[in-house]
mmCIF file of the N, C-alpha and C atoms, coordinates in Angstrom:
data_MODEL
# 
_entry.id   MODEL 
# 
loop_
_atom_site.group_PDB 
_atom_site.id 
_atom_site.type_symbol 
_atom_site.label_atom_id 
_atom_site.label_alt_id 
_atom_site.label_comp_id 
_atom_site.label_asym_id 
_atom_site.label_entity_id 
_atom_site.label_seq_id 
_atom_site.pdbx_PDB_ins_code 
_atom_site.Cartn_x 
_atom_site.Cartn_y 
_atom_site.Cartn_z 
_atom_site.occupancy 
_atom_site.B_iso_or_equiv 
_atom_site.pdbx_formal_charge 
_atom_site.auth_seq_id 
_atom_site.auth_comp_id 
_atom_site.auth_asym_id 
_atom_site.auth_atom_id 
_atom_site.pdbx_PDB_model_num 
ATOM 1   N N  . MET A 1 1  ? -10.230 6.903   -28.420 1.00 0.00 ? 1  MET A N  1 
ATOM 2   C CA . MET A 1 1  ? -9.110  6.130   -28.870 1.00 0.00 ? 1  MET A CA 1 
ATOM 3   C C  . MET A 1 1  ? -9.283  4.755   -28.777 1.00 0.00 ? 1  MET A C  1 
ATOM 4   N N  . PRO A 1 2  ? -9.258  3.985   -29.898 1.00 0.00 ? 2  PRO A N  1 
ATOM 5   C CA . PRO A 1 2  ? -9.369  2.302   -29.794 1.00 0.00 ? 2  PRO A CA 1 
ATOM 6   C C  . PRO A 1 2  ? -8.232  1.498   -28.774 1.00 0.00 ? 2  PRO A C  1 
ATOM 7   N N  . ASP A 1 3  ? -8.482  0.723   -28.526 1.00 0.00 ? 3  ASP A N  1 
ATOM 8   C CA . ASP A 1 3  ? -7.494  -0.088  -27.706 1.00 0.00 ? 3  ASP A CA 1 
ATOM 9   C C  . ASP A 1 3  ? -6.302  -0.330  -28.532 1.00 0.00 ? 3  ASP A C  1 
ATOM 10  N N  . ASN A 1 4  ? -5.069  -0.540  -27.772 1.00 0.00 ? 4  ASN A N  1 
ATOM 11  C CA . ASN A 1 4  ? -3.965  -1.014  -28.827 1.00 0.00 ? 4  ASN A CA 1 
ATOM 12  C C  . ASN A 1 4  ? -4.074  -2.431  -28.819 1.00 0.00 ? 4  ASN A C  1 
ATOM 13  N N  . LEU A 1 5  ? -4.256  -2.940  -29.839 1.00 0.00 ? 5  LEU A N  1 
ATOM 14  C CA . LEU A 1 5  ? -4.231  -4.633  -29.926 1.00 0.00 ? 5  LEU A CA 1 
ATOM 15  C C  . LEU A 1 5  ? -2.971  -5.034  -29.986 1.00 0.00 ? 5  LEU A C  1 
ATOM 16  N N  . LYS A 1 6  ? -1.848  -4.261  -30.220 1.00 0.00 ? 6  LYS A N  1 
ATOM 17  C CA . LYS A 1 6  ? -0.433  -4.960  -30.125 1.00 0.00 ? 6  LYS A CA 1 
ATOM 18  C C  . LYS A 1 6  ? -0.133  -4.575  -28.573 1.00 0.00 ? 6  LYS A C  1 
ATOM 19  N N  . VAL A 1 7  ? 0.028   -5.720  -27.818 1.00 0.00 ? 7  VAL A N  1 
ATOM 20  C CA . VAL A 1 7  ? 0.374   -5.414  -26.402 1.00 0.00 ? 7  VAL A CA 1 
ATOM 21  C C  . VAL A 1 7  ? 1.670   -5.365  -26.207 1.00 0.00 ? 7  VAL A C  1 
ATOM 22  N N  . ALA A 1 8  ? 2.224   -4.385  -25.664 1.00 0.00 ? 8  ALA A N  1 
ATOM 23  C CA . ALA A 1 8  ? 3.461   -4.262  -25.280 1.00 0.00 ? 8  ALA A CA 1 
ATOM 24  C C  . ALA A 1 8  ? 3.976   -5.275  -24.514 1.00 0.00 ? 8  ALA A C  1 
ATOM 25  N N  . LYS A 1 9  ? 3.378   -5.243  -23.329 1.00 0.00 ? 9  LYS A N  1 
ATOM 26  C CA . LYS A 1 9  ? 3.432   -5.827  -21.936 1.00 0.00 ? 9  LYS A CA 1 
ATOM 27  C C  . LYS A 1 9  ? 2.080   -5.655  -21.089 1.00 0.00 ? 9  LYS A C  1 
ATOM 28  N N  . PRO A 1 10 ? 1.756   -6.327  -20.386 1.00 0.00 ? 10 PRO A N  1 
ATOM 29  C CA . PRO A 1 10 ? 0.706   -6.346  -19.459 1.00 0.00 ? 10 PRO A CA 1 
ATOM 30  C C  . PRO A 1 10 ? 0.929   -5.159  -18.438 1.00 0.00 ? 10 PRO A C  1 
ATOM 31  N N  . GLU A 1 11 ? -0.122  -4.525  -17.595 1.00 0.00 ? 11 GLU A N  1 
ATOM 32  C CA . GLU A 1 11 ? 0.018   -3.285  -16.899 1.00 0.00 ? 11 GLU A CA 1 
ATOM 33  C C  . GLU A 1 11 ? 0.864   -3.613  -15.806 1.00 0.00 ? 11 GLU A C  1 
ATOM 34  N N  . SER A 1 12 ? 0.864   -4.502  -15.063 1.00 0.00 ? 12 SER A N  1 
ATOM 35  C CA . SER A 1 12 ? 1.782   -5.128  -13.838 1.00 0.00 ? 12 SER A CA 1 
ATOM 36  C C  . SER A 1 12 ? 2.934   -5.524  -14.196 1.00 0.00 ? 12 SER A C  1 
ATOM 37  N N  . GLU A 1 13 ? 3.883   -5.080  -13.967 1.00 0.00 ? 13 GLU A N  1 
ATOM 38  C CA . GLU A 1 13 ? 5.399   -5.727  -14.062 1.00 0.00 ? 13 GLU A CA 1 
ATOM 39  C C  . GLU A 1 13 ? 5.749   -6.448  -12.659 1.00 0.00 ? 13 GLU A C  1 
ATOM 40  N N  . GLU A 1 14 ? 5.106   -6.415  -11.684 1.00 0.00 ? 14 GLU A N  1 
ATOM 41  C CA . GLU A 1 14 ? 5.382   -7.112  -10.629 1.00 0.00 ? 14 GLU A CA 1 
ATOM 42  C C  . GLU A 1 14 ? 5.245   -8.438  -10.476 1.00 0.00 ? 14 GLU A C  1 
ATOM 43  N N  . TRP A 1 15 ? 4.329   -9.216  -11.172 1.00 0.00 ? 15 TRP A N  1 
ATOM 44  C CA . TRP A 1 15 ? 4.310   -10.705 -11.255 1.00 0.00 ? 15 TRP A CA 1 
ATOM 45  C C  . TRP A 1 15 ? 3.140   -11.003 -11.961 1.00 0.00 ? 15 TRP A C  1 
ATOM 46  N N  . ILE A 1 16 ? 3.510   -12.321 -12.502 1.00 0.00 ? 16 ILE A N  1 
ATOM 47  C CA . ILE A 1 16 ? 2.624   -12.484 -13.751 1.00 0.00 ? 16 ILE A CA 1 
ATOM 48  C C  . ILE A 1 16 ? 1.727   -13.927 -13.290 1.00 0.00 ? 16 ILE A C  1 
ATOM 49  N N  . ASN A 1 17 ? 0.463   -13.503 -13.470 1.00 0.00 ? 17 ASN A N  1 
ATOM 50  C CA . ASN A 1 17 ? -0.608  -14.426 -13.301 1.00 0.00 ? 17 ASN A CA 1 
ATOM 51  C C  . ASN A 1 17 ? -0.944  -15.440 -14.463 1.00 0.00 ? 17 ASN A C  1 
ATOM 52  N N  . ILE A 1 18 ? -0.576  -16.774 -14.365 1.00 0.00 ? 18 ILE A N  1 
ATOM 53  C CA . ILE A 1 18 ? -0.672  -17.464 -15.373 1.00 0.00 ? 18 ILE A CA 1 
ATOM 54  C C  . ILE A 1 18 ? -2.199  -18.188 -15.364 1.00 0.00 ? 18 ILE A C  1 
ATOM 55  N N  . HIS A 1 19 ? -2.667  -17.919 -14.089 1.00 0.00 ? 19 HIS A N  1 
ATOM 56  C CA . HIS A 1 19 ? -4.341  -18.329 -14.349 1.00 0.00 ? 19 HIS A CA 1 
ATOM 57  C C  . HIS A 1 19 ? -5.052  -17.433 -15.026 1.00 0.00 ? 19 HIS A C  1 
ATOM 58  N N  . GLU A 1 20 ? -4.422  -16.336 -15.110 1.00 0.00 ? 20 GLU A N  1 
ATOM 59  C CA . GLU A 1 20 ? -5.855  -15.506 -16.336 1.00 0.00 ? 20 GLU A CA 1 
ATOM 60  C C  . GLU A 1 20 ? -5.265  -15.715 -17.713 1.00 0.00 ? 20 GLU A C  1 
ATOM 61  N N  . PRO A 1 21 ? -6.022  -16.310 -18.722 1.00 0.00 ? 21 PRO A N  1 
ATOM 62  C CA . PRO A 1 21 ? -5.935  -16.368 -19.867 1.00 0.00 ? 21 PRO A CA 1 
ATOM 63  C C  . PRO A 1 21 ? -5.152  -15.160 -20.576 1.00 0.00 ? 21 PRO A C  1 
ATOM 64  N N  . TYR A 1 22 ? -5.954  -14.012 -20.252 1.00 0.00 ? 22 TYR A N  1 
ATOM 65  C CA . TYR A 1 22 ? -5.206  -12.830 -21.103 1.00 0.00 ? 22 TYR A CA 1 
ATOM 66  C C  . TYR A 1 22 ? -3.895  -12.229 -20.912 1.00 0.00 ? 22 TYR A C  1 
ATOM 67  N N  . GLU A 1 23 ? -3.502  -12.754 -19.116 1.00 0.00 ? 23 GLU A N  1 
ATOM 68  C CA . GLU A 1 23 ? -2.156  -12.108 -18.735 1.00 0.00 ? 23 GLU A CA 1 
ATOM 69  C C  . GLU A 1 23 ? -1.349  -13.461 -19.393 1.00 0.00 ? 23 GLU A C  1 
ATOM 70  N N  . LEU A 1 24 ? -1.647  -14.503 -19.773 1.00 0.00 ? 24 LEU A N  1 
ATOM 71  C CA . LEU A 1 24 ? -0.600  -15.707 -19.864 1.00 0.00 ? 24 LEU A CA 1 
ATOM 72  C C  . LEU A 1 24 ? -0.385  -15.353 -21.504 1.00 0.00 ? 24 LEU A C  1 
ATOM 73  N N  . ARG A 1 25 ? -1.425  -14.967 -22.162 1.00 0.00 ? 25 ARG A N  1 
ATOM 74  C CA . ARG A 1 25 ? -1.281  -14.609 -23.571 1.00 0.00 ? 25 ARG A CA 1 
ATOM 75  C C  . ARG A 1 25 ? -0.215  -13.314 -23.681 1.00 0.00 ? 25 ARG A C  1 
ATOM 76  N N  . ASP A 1 26 ? -0.636  -12.333 -22.953 1.00 0.00 ? 26 ASP A N  1 
ATOM 77  C CA . ASP A 1 26 ? -0.004  -11.050 -23.133 1.00 0.00 ? 26 ASP A CA 1 
ATOM 78  C C  . ASP A 1 26 ? 1.491   -11.419 -22.804 1.00 0.00 ? 26 ASP A C  1 
ATOM 79  N N  . TRP A 1 27 ? 1.599   -11.968 -21.303 1.00 0.00 ? 27 TRP A N  1 
ATOM 80  C CA . TRP A 1 27 ? 3.290   -11.975 -21.295 1.00 0.00 ? 27 TRP A CA 1 
ATOM 81  C C  . TRP A 1 27 ? 3.918   -13.225 -22.271 1.00 0.00 ? 27 TRP A C  1 
ATOM 82  N N  . ALA A 1 28 ? 3.404   -13.904 -22.554 1.00 0.00 ? 28 ALA A N  1 
ATOM 83  C CA . ALA A 1 28 ? 4.037   -14.927 -23.771 1.00 0.00 ? 28 ALA A CA 1 
ATOM 84  C C  . ALA A 1 28 ? 4.230   -14.137 -24.917 1.00 0.00 ? 28 ALA A C  1 
ATOM 85  N N  . ILE A 1 29 ? 3.585   -13.148 -25.455 1.00 0.00 ? 29 ILE A N  1 
ATOM 86  C CA . ILE A 1 29 ? 3.995   -12.122 -26.363 1.00 0.00 ? 29 ILE A CA 1 
ATOM 87  C C  . ILE A 1 29 ? 4.890   -11.311 -26.213 1.00 0.00 ? 29 ILE A C  1 
ATOM 88  N N  . TYR A 1 30 ? 4.710   -10.631 -24.884 1.00 0.00 ? 30 TYR A N  1 
ATOM 89  C CA . TYR A 1 30 ? 6.115   -9.778  -24.350 1.00 0.00 ? 30 TYR A CA 1 
ATOM 90  C C  . TYR A 1 30 ? 7.248   -10.594 -24.395 1.00 0.00 ? 30 TYR A C  1 
ATOM 91  N N  . PHE A 1 31 ? 7.424   -11.757 -23.984 1.00 0.00 ? 31 PHE A N  1 
ATOM 92  C CA . PHE A 1 31 ? 8.681   -12.368 -23.922 1.00 0.00 ? 31 PHE A CA 1 
ATOM 93  C C  . PHE A 1 31 ? 9.105   -13.299 -25.223 1.00 0.00 ? 31 PHE A C  1 
ATOM 94  N N  . SER A 1 32 ? 8.170   -13.514 -26.019 1.00 0.00 ? 32 SER A N  1 
ATOM 95  C CA . SER A 1 32 ? 8.594   -14.051 -27.367 1.00 0.00 ? 32 SER A CA 1 
ATOM 96  C C  . SER A 1 32 ? 8.559   -15.514 -27.155 1.00 0.00 ? 32 SER A C  1 
ATOM 97  N N  . VAL A 1 33 ? 7.907   -16.022 -26.080 1.00 0.00 ? 33 VAL A N  1 
ATOM 98  C CA . VAL A 1 33 ? 7.904   -17.377 -25.898 1.00 0.00 ? 33 VAL A CA 1 
ATOM 99  C C  . VAL A 1 33 ? 6.343   -18.132 -26.113 1.00 0.00 ? 33 VAL A C  1 
ATOM 100 N N  . SER A 1 34 ? 6.447   -19.228 -26.046 1.00 0.00 ? 34 SER A N  1 
ATOM 101 C CA . SER A 1 34 ? 5.123   -20.048 -26.099 1.00 0.00 ? 34 SER A CA 1 
ATOM 102 C C  . SER A 1 34 ? 4.440   -19.869 -24.509 1.00 0.00 ? 34 SER A C  1 
ATOM 103 N N  . ARG A 1 35 ? 3.067   -20.031 -24.819 1.00 0.00 ? 35 ARG A N  1 
ATOM 104 C CA . ARG A 1 35 ? 2.110   -19.804 -23.446 1.00 0.00 ? 35 ARG A CA 1 
ATOM 105 C C  . ARG A 1 35 ? 2.928   -21.312 -22.403 1.00 0.00 ? 35 ARG A C  1 
ATOM 106 N N  . GLU A 1 36 ? 2.874   -22.323 -23.325 1.00 0.00 ? 36 GLU A N  1 
ATOM 107 C CA . GLU A 1 36 ? 3.579   -23.587 -22.228 1.00 0.00 ? 36 GLU A CA 1 
ATOM 108 C C  . GLU A 1 36 ? 5.042   -23.059 -21.924 1.00 0.00 ? 36 GLU A C  1 
ATOM 109 N N  . LYS A 1 37 ? 5.849   -22.590 -22.429 1.00 0.00 ? 37 LYS A N  1 
ATOM 110 C CA . LYS A 1 37 ? 7.168   -22.123 -22.006 1.00 0.00 ? 37 LYS A CA 1 
ATOM 111 C C  . LYS A 1 37 ? 7.026   -21.165 -20.705 1.00 0.00 ? 37 LYS A C  1 
ATOM 112 N N  . LEU A 1 38 ? 6.153   -20.389 -21.107 1.00 0.00 ? 38 LEU A N  1 
ATOM 113 C CA . LEU A 1 38 ? 6.065   -19.313 -19.977 1.00 0.00 ? 38 LEU A CA 1 
ATOM 114 C C  . LEU A 1 38 ? 5.607   -19.900 -18.465 1.00 0.00 ? 38 LEU A C  1 
ATOM 115 N N  . LYS A 1 39 ? 4.764   -20.705 -18.969 1.00 0.00 ? 39 LYS A N  1 
ATOM 116 C CA . LYS A 1 39 ? 4.085   -21.541 -17.505 1.00 0.00 ? 39 LYS A CA 1 
ATOM 117 C C  . LYS A 1 39 ? 5.012   -22.149 -16.822 1.00 0.00 ? 39 LYS A C  1 
ATOM 118 N N  . GLU A 1 40 ? 5.872   -23.061 -17.531 1.00 0.00 ? 40 GLU A N  1 
ATOM 119 C CA . GLU A 1 40 ? 7.008   -23.977 -17.119 1.00 0.00 ? 40 GLU A CA 1 
ATOM 120 C C  . GLU A 1 40 ? 7.770   -22.992 -16.326 1.00 0.00 ? 40 GLU A C  1 
ATOM 121 N N  . THR A 1 41 ? 8.244   -21.523 -17.185 1.00 0.00 ? 41 THR A N  1 
ATOM 122 C CA . THR A 1 41 ? 9.157   -20.739 -16.530 1.00 0.00 ? 41 THR A CA 1 
ATOM 123 C C  . THR A 1 41 ? 8.733   -20.512 -14.914 1.00 0.00 ? 41 THR A C  1 
ATOM 124 N N  . VAL A 1 42 ? 7.179   -20.157 -14.866 1.00 0.00 ? 42 VAL A N  1 
ATOM 125 C CA . VAL A 1 42 ? 6.827   -19.616 -13.675 1.00 0.00 ? 42 VAL A CA 1 
ATOM 126 C C  . VAL A 1 42 ? 6.744   -20.457 -12.535 1.00 0.00 ? 42 VAL A C  1 
ATOM 127 N N  . MET A 1 43 ? 6.404   -21.998 -12.989 1.00 0.00 ? 43 MET A N  1 
ATOM 128 C CA . MET A 1 43 ? 6.134   -22.887 -12.063 1.00 0.00 ? 43 MET A CA 1 
ATOM 129 C C  . MET A 1 43 ? 7.913   -23.176 -11.363 1.00 0.00 ? 43 MET A C  1 
ATOM 130 N N  . ALA A 1 44 ? 8.653   -22.825 -12.355 1.00 0.00 ? 44 ALA A N  1 
ATOM 131 C CA . ALA A 1 44 ? 10.095  -23.293 -11.657 1.00 0.00 ? 44 ALA A CA 1 
ATOM 132 C C  . ALA A 1 44 ? 10.737  -22.159 -10.742 1.00 0.00 ? 44 ALA A C  1 
ATOM 133 N N  . VAL A 1 45 ? 10.472  -20.821 -11.203 1.00 0.00 ? 45 VAL A N  1 
ATOM 134 C CA . VAL A 1 45 ? 11.096  -19.644 -10.480 1.00 0.00 ? 45 VAL A CA 1 
ATOM 135 C C  . VAL A 1 45 ? 9.835   -18.682 -9.605  1.00 0.00 ? 45 VAL A C  1 
ATOM 136 N N  . GLY A 1 46 ? 8.751   -18.945 -9.794  1.00 0.00 ? 46 GLY A N  1 
ATOM 137 C CA . GLY A 1 46 ? 7.604   -17.828 -9.227  1.00 0.00 ? 46 GLY A CA 1 
ATOM 138 C C  . GLY A 1 46 ? 7.230   -17.250 -10.023 1.00 0.00 ? 46 GLY A C  1 
ATOM 139 N N  . PRO A 1 47 ? 6.110   -16.429 -9.704  1.00 0.00 ? 47 PRO A N  1 
ATOM 140 C CA . PRO A 1 47 ? 5.713   -15.296 -10.604 1.00 0.00 ? 47 PRO A CA 1 
ATOM 141 C C  . PRO A 1 47 ? 6.121   -13.993 -10.669 1.00 0.00 ? 47 PRO A C  1 
ATOM 142 N N  . MET A 1 48 ? 7.336   -13.620 -10.148 1.00 0.00 ? 48 MET A N  1 
ATOM 143 C CA . MET A 1 48 ? 7.647   -12.450 -9.958  1.00 0.00 ? 48 MET A CA 1 
ATOM 144 C C  . MET A 1 48 ? 8.118   -12.091 -11.326 1.00 0.00 ? 48 MET A C  1 
ATOM 145 N N  . PHE A 1 49 ? 8.086   -10.824 -12.026 1.00 0.00 ? 49 PHE A N  1 
ATOM 146 C CA . PHE A 1 49 ? 8.541   -10.663 -13.303 1.00 0.00 ? 49 PHE A CA 1 
ATOM 147 C C  . PHE A 1 49 ? 10.107  -10.498 -13.482 1.00 0.00 ? 49 PHE A C  1 
ATOM 148 N N  . GLU A 1 50 ? 10.774  -9.793  -12.396 1.00 0.00 ? 50 GLU A N  1 
ATOM 149 C CA . GLU A 1 50 ? 12.074  -10.094 -12.702 1.00 0.00 ? 50 GLU A CA 1 
ATOM 150 C C  . GLU A 1 50 ? 12.885  -11.372 -12.787 1.00 0.00 ? 50 GLU A C  1 
ATOM 151 N N  . ASP A 1 51 ? 12.188  -12.293 -12.222 1.00 0.00 ? 51 ASP A N  1 
ATOM 152 C CA . ASP A 1 51 ? 12.604  -13.583 -11.874 1.00 0.00 ? 51 ASP A CA 1 
ATOM 153 C C  . ASP A 1 51 ? 12.602  -14.473 -13.065 1.00 0.00 ? 51 ASP A C  1 
ATOM 154 N N  . VAL A 1 52 ? 11.528  -14.007 -13.681 1.00 0.00 ? 52 VAL A N  1 
ATOM 155 C CA . VAL A 1 52 ? 10.870  -14.739 -14.693 1.00 0.00 ? 52 VAL A CA 1 
ATOM 156 C C  . VAL A 1 52 ? 11.834  -14.206 -16.148 1.00 0.00 ? 52 VAL A C  1 
ATOM 157 N N  . LYS A 1 53 ? 11.990  -13.014 -15.928 1.00 0.00 ? 53 LYS A N  1 
ATOM 158 C CA . LYS A 1 53 ? 12.924  -12.245 -17.133 1.00 0.00 ? 53 LYS A CA 1 
ATOM 159 C C  . LYS A 1 53 ? 14.075  -12.654 -17.259 1.00 0.00 ? 53 LYS A C  1 
ATOM 160 N N  . ARG A 1 54 ? 14.999  -12.966 -15.864 1.00 0.00 ? 54 ARG A N  1 
ATOM 161 C CA . ARG A 1 54 ? 16.064  -13.464 -15.898 1.00 0.00 ? 54 ARG A CA 1 
ATOM 162 C C  . ARG A 1 54 ? 16.060  -14.879 -16.148 1.00 0.00 ? 54 ARG A C  1 
ATOM 163 N N  . GLN A 1 55 ? 15.178  -15.886 -15.884 1.00 0.00 ? 55 GLN A N  1 
ATOM 164 C CA . GLN A 1 55 ? 15.227  -17.249 -16.165 1.00 0.00 ? 55 GLN A CA 1 
ATOM 165 C C  . GLN A 1 55 ? 15.201  -17.312 -17.800 1.00 0.00 ? 55 GLN A C  1 
ATOM 166 N N  . LEU A 1 56 ? 14.255  -16.159 -18.231 1.00 0.00 ? 56 LEU A N  1 
ATOM 167 C CA . LEU A 1 56 ? 14.569  -16.504 -20.015 1.00 0.00 ? 56 LEU A CA 1 
ATOM 168 C C  . LEU A 1 56 ? 15.312  -15.705 -20.646 1.00 0.00 ? 56 LEU A C  1 
ATOM 169 N N  . GLY A 1 57 ? 16.252  -15.346 -19.871 1.00 0.00 ? 57 GLY A N  1 
ATOM 170 C CA . GLY A 1 57 ? 17.323  -14.284 -20.717 1.00 0.00 ? 57 GLY A CA 1 
ATOM 171 C C  . GLY A 1 57 ? 16.968  -13.027 -21.295 1.00 0.00 ? 57 GLY A C  1 
ATOM 172 N N  . LYS A 1 58 ? 15.417  -12.384 -21.101 1.00 0.00 ? 58 LYS A N  1 
ATOM 173 C CA . LYS A 1 58 ? 15.317  -11.437 -21.676 1.00 0.00 ? 58 LYS A CA 1 
ATOM 174 C C  . LYS A 1 58 ? 15.807  -9.935  -20.512 1.00 0.00 ? 58 LYS A C  1 
# 
């Protein structure tokens, strides 16, 4: 079966690694925000999924 090209969310929900381009892309898609907005949010609240989710109001 081919890979699903529409990413629902990255595999790990524990933390967001903004230093990996594919994770940055996938998380930005998941949260429906720009990559820059995601980077800013992670820099402000840290990389933990729940903290980023809460900060983005998702």
